[in-house]
N, C-alpha and C positions, 0 to 999 in steps of 0.2 A: 836245213833238215826240216822235213814236214812235221806238222803237229802230231800226226799219228805215230811217226817214228820217234819223236821226242817223248810221247806218252809211254811207248814201249820201253824206251831207255830208262825213264824214271822208274818204271815198275821193276825193271831188273836191278836198279841201283838201291832198292830198299834193303836187301840183305847186306849190301856194302856199307850202307849207313849204319846198320846195326854193328857190323864189325869195327867200323871207325869209332863208334861210341866207346868201345873197349880198348882202343889203341892209346898208348901213353903219349904219343906225339901229336894227337889231335888236340887243337886248342879248346879251351873251356867253352867258348861261345858256340863252336861247332858241336861239341858234346851236348850242350844244353839244347840246341835245336834238334839234334839227332834224337835225344830222349823225348822231346815233344812230338816229333814225327812218329816215333815208334809207339808211344802211348796213345796218340790220337788215332793211328791206323788200326791198332788192335782193340781199342776200347769200343764197347758197344754203345757208349754215350757220345753223341755228336753235339757240336756247337748249336746247330739247328737240327731238330729231330727230322728223321726221314719221312715221317707221315705227313709233314706239311708239304702240300703240292709245290712242285718246281723248286722252291727254296731249300727244301730238305736235302736235295741231292747236289745243289750248287756248292755247298761248303765242301763236300767231298771232291767235287770236280775242280774247284778253284783253290781252296785252302791247302789241301794235302799236297798236290803237286807243287804249289808255291813254296811250301815249307821244305819239301824235299829238294827243290832247286836251290833254295837259299842255303840249306845245310851242305849241299854238294859244293857250292862256291866257297864255303868257309873251311872245307877240309883241304889241307895241302895236297898237291899233286902226288908227291911220293907216298903219302899215306893212302891216297885213293888207289894208286897202282898196287900197292901191297895188299890192301883189303880186297880189291877186285880179283887178284890172283888167289888169295885165300878162299874167297867165295867160290871160285871155279874149281879149285882143287878139292875142297871139302864138301861141295854140293850144298852149301848153306841155303840157297834159294828153294831147295826142294823140301826143306823141313819147316815150312811156315807154321804148321799147326803147333809145333813145339813152343814157339814164342807166345802163343795165346794161352798157355797153361796158367800163368799167374793171374790173368784176367778171369779165367774160368773159376779159379779157386776163390778169388775175391767175390765173384757173383754167387758162388755156392754158399759162402759164409753169410753174405747179405741176405740171401733168400732163406737160409736156415734160421737166422736170427729173426727175420720178419715172421716166419711161420710160428716160431716159438712164442713170440710176443702176441700174435693173434690167437694162438691156441689157449692161452691162459684165460 
């Protein structure tokens, strides 16, 4: 499989990782890495900030796909197939904005608190 095809496959597997996180048959280690992947993918905070030339985007290009690939290897095949079917049936991949709502709420609380502290 070419690198471009592998990247497209990893991108389409992100909703499957989210579903596997909620599955009871997914091992704890896979759930841990699935949670890390989802939090890192949706978080506006990066390990290396994007404003740093070249290095800022390398963590997104290397770290995130690596974490997704590791998580996918830790998820049992039967759970993967079930989650893949659920994602296709329910159209999970099309509702990406929905998963960002907790992070938006956290940032609104942080910014509101900062403004209140500065306003005093």
